[in-house]
C-alpha positions, -999 to 999 in steps of 0.1 A, spaced: -868 569 1 -848 580 -30 -849 552 -57 -814 545 -71 -813 539 -108 -782 519 -122 -777 527 -158 -756 507 -177 -740 513 -213 -754 495 -239 -727 472 -261 -731 471 -300 -744 436 -301 -758 437 -336 -735 410 -347 -754 386 -328 -784 365 -339 -818 384 -335 -836 354 -320 -819 360 -288 -832 378 -258 -818 412 -257 -804 405 -221 -785 373 -235 -772 394 -265 -757 419 -243 -741 395 -220 -729 378 -249 -715 410 -261 -698 423 -229 -679 387 -232 -666 394 -264 -686 368 -285 -685 380 -317 -706 357 -336 -730 328 -335 -703 298 -340 -690 309 -307 -720 301 -291 -711 265 -304 -691 245 -279 -685 212 -295 -651 195 -297 -653 201 -335 -652 240 -329 -616 235 -311 -588 255 -331 -562 236 -351 -532 221 -334 -513 227 -364 -513 266 -360 -489 258 -331 -453 265 -341 -432 236 -334 -459 213 -327 -442 192 -357 -410 193 -341 -426 184 -307 -443 157 -321 -413 139 -334 -390 141 -302 -421 125 -288 -424 99 -317 -386 93 -312 -390 93 -275 -416 64 -277 -396 45 -301 -367 44 -276 -393 41 -249 -367 71 -234 -370 80 -196 -392 114 -198 -390 136 -167 -420 164 -167 -413 194 -152 -442 209 -135 -450 244 -118 -463 244 -78 -498 261 -89 -532 242 -98 -525 247 -134 -489 235 -130 -504 205 -113 -533 199 -140 -505 204 -168 -485 176 -152 -513 153 -144 -524 157 -179 -490 145 -197 -485 119 -172 -514 101 -178 -517 114 -216 -484 101 -222 -489 69 -204 -519 63 -227 -502 62 -258 -476 37 -243 -450 56 -226 -434 35 -199 -407 52 -183 -425 86 -169 -415 110 -139 -427 142 -128 -405 166 -107 -422 202 -92 -396 223 -80 -399 235 -41 -408 271 -42 -393 279 -10 -359 267 -21 -356 267 -57 -384 290 -70 -402 290 -100 -400 275 -134 -365 251 -144 -341 272 -128 -301 263 -128 -307 248 -94 -334 228 -102 -315 220 -137 -286 207 -116 -306 182 -98 -325 167 -127 -288 163 -142 -280 141 -114 -316 121 -124 -305 118 -161 -335 119 -180 -335 116 -219 -362 141 -223 -375 170 -203 -410 183 -208 -417 215 -190 -456 225 -184 -466 256 -173 -432 271 -172 -395 272 -195 -404 297 -218 -380 321 -200 -361 295 -179 -325 303 -202 -302 291 -181 -317 261 -168 -323 245 -204 -286 252 -211 -275 230 -180 -294 207 -197 -286 205 -232 -250 210 -222 -251 172 -209 -271 157 -238 -308 161 -222 -337 168 -249 -360 198 -236 -394 201 -250 -411 236 -237 -449 235 -235 -458 273 -215 -485 299 -223 -465 327 -207 -450 356 -228 -416 352 -243 -391 377 -233 -362 390 -257 -343 357 -258 -360 322 -264 -341 293 -247 -323 266 -264 -349 242 -261 -353 211 -290 -392 226 -293 -411 253 -279 -449 249 -276 -463 282 -269 -491 303 -283 -475 333 -267 -441 330 -285 -435 354 -316 -448 342 -348 -469 315 -334 -504 313 -350 -525 298 -325 -556 321 -319 -561 315 -283 -534 333 -268 -553 329 -230 -551 292 -234 -536 280 -200 -507 258 -195 -530 225 -191 -547 232 -223 -511 240 -243 -502 202 -227 -536 186 -244 -528 202 -272 -497 186 -276 -512 150 -271 -536 160 -297 -509 165 -321 -490 132 -312 -525 114 -317 -526 132 -352 -491 121 -360 -492 83 -348 -521 80 -367 -505 91 -399 -474 65 -390 -501 33 -389 -496 35 -350 -536 25 -345 -539 2 -372 -540 -28 -345 -555 -9 -318 -579 21 -312 -563 57 -304 -562 66 -265 -596 88 -260 -581 121 -253 -617 131 -241 -610 112 -207 -585 141 -195 -612 173 -202 -618 171 -164 -583 181 -156 -581 202 -185 -614 224 -178 -603 223 -139 -569 238 -144 -582 264 -171 -606 276 -147 -582 276 -120 -555 297 -135 -579 325 -143 -574 328 -180 -597 348 -202 -628 321 -215 -625 327 -250 -643 305 -278 -614 279 -273 -613 279 -236 -650 282 -228 -654 247 -254 -626 231 -230 -644 238 -198 -675 231 -212 -665 198 -224 -653 188 -190 -680 202 -168 -701 179 -193 -680 147 -184 -679 155 -147 -716 160 -144 -725 129 -162 -703 109 -138 -672 105 -161 -646 119 -140 -612 105 -123 -616 96 -86 -590 129 -76 -619 151 -88 -647 132 -72 -628 133 -40 -620 169 -41 -659 177 -52 -668 155 -20 -643 173 6 -656 208 -8 -693 198 -2 -702 203 -39 -729 187 -65 -712 169 -91 -740 168 -116 -746 205 -109 -712 216 -108 -701 248 -121 -673 269 -133 -671 288 -101 -670 257 -82 -637 249 -99 -625 285 -90 -636 288 -54 -639 252 -41 -617 228 -59 -588 247 -70 -581 265 -39 -576 227 -21 -551 218 -50 -532 253 -47 -529 251 -9 -503 217 -12 -478 242 -37 -485 271 -13 -479 254 22 -466 218 17 -455 204 -21 -481 205 -47 -470 166 -57 -496 160 -33 -519 175 -53 -510 159 -82 -514 125 -67 -546 129 -61 -553 139 -96 -533 107 -109 -550 83 -83 -570 54 -94 -584 40 -61 -614 64 -50 -605 59 -12 -567 67 -18 -581 101 -36 -605 106 -6 -577 103 17 -553 128 0 -582 150 -7 -586 151 31 -550 163 33 -556 189 8 -586 201 27 -568 206 58 -538 225 41 -564 246 28 -581 256 62 -545 261 75 -539 283 44 -569 304 53 -561 310 89 -528 320 80 -540 345 50 -565 358 76 -539 368 101 -512 380 77 -543 402 65 -550 416 101 -514 425 104 -510 443 72 -546 460 78 -532 475 112 -503 489 94 -523 506 65 -552 518 93 -520 536 108 -514 556 78 -552 568 74 -557 565 40 -586 579 25 -601 588 -9 -577 616 -12 -547 602 -3 -541 566 -16 -509 564 -24 -498 552 -61 -487 521 -49 -486 495 -19 -455 479 -4 -451 459 29 -429 439 41 -428 414 73 -401 390 79 -423 363 92 -452 363 69 -456 330 48 -438 330 16 -467 312 -1 -495 333 11 -479 364 2 -492 367 -34 -528 359 -20 -522 389 3 -513 412 -23 -543 403 -45 -568 409 -15 -550 448 -9 -548 454 -42 -586 447 -50 -591 470 -17 -572 501 -27 -571 496 -65 -531 499 -65 -504 482 -75 -492 459 -44 -460 440 -37 -460 421 -7 -423 406 8 -417 383 33 -383 369 50 -367 341 28 -337 321 33 -303 332 38 -311 367 46 -329 372 10 -364 386 11 -391 371 -15 -418 390 -31 -452 388 -48 
């Protein structure tokens, strides 16, 4: 029997401590760990919030809103990062004394992504004083213009790339906007929301808000931050690794919220031995299933629940949605594969890209199908399904 030898190219790891095992050094080098300081996952190693552009403007907006007890509306997204971002600000702002907090998640089927003009028209009817976007907003030019035209203030927190034009928001906190010096460009939307709370606490401390009472312990939010960070599949640079490490440590020690406890239970995972892969492959899919098939408000309600029995009931609904999502996905994948099999692809005639359309495919699952085919054929893949009013929608 012929012995197969797999040879891997060694990466320069001379910059790492010499006492580490050679295999460990190669693992760190492959994960772009450049110095020993990046192996320290203490909270003290997190980047300074002051490196965010507009973080001072954002803090001032929140201080003004707190003094006036303004009505704040948080506009999220329908994926796990959007859900955890929304939950982070809902609970975090409440810890600071904000009393009039609501959130709104757009219907992915009728409204699409982000603060669209159609969603903005709905918000105008609600009449909040301040809208905060999480995990969206940087590209929502028209929607934000509608809000500003009627005097609603807008604070954008996002992590997606800036386009040619910035929205006319009162403040924009986004590491990927131009001229922002925050080093962790791969931070998730939930991480940006968490940093906004860190900045607010610092400003309130300087203003003397905590002379008669202790400041909020924002570490209590790290379990949600860690879940959202892994769920969004962002690069685990040193800063993100610290956020995930700290969140996992809290969960393993039993310091987590009922909603995450319920998700761990329904996924048949052990909280004391939870890993980042459990976030990505067990908890996040159940959250995402709400946004794909139903309403992400269900996932947010799970994260915000303070009662374990209620949380277990919601987690059970999310588990059922995830089961239904898997069945829909498997059916769509079989149909797509049947079409591709007729084309008799082989290694020599795979096309430069794959594009498929079927009118009755589920809009909430076409992204997963596109990803599966991309992984199999190593080609850019676009999947379309029937939308409303004769439109088709793709991913």
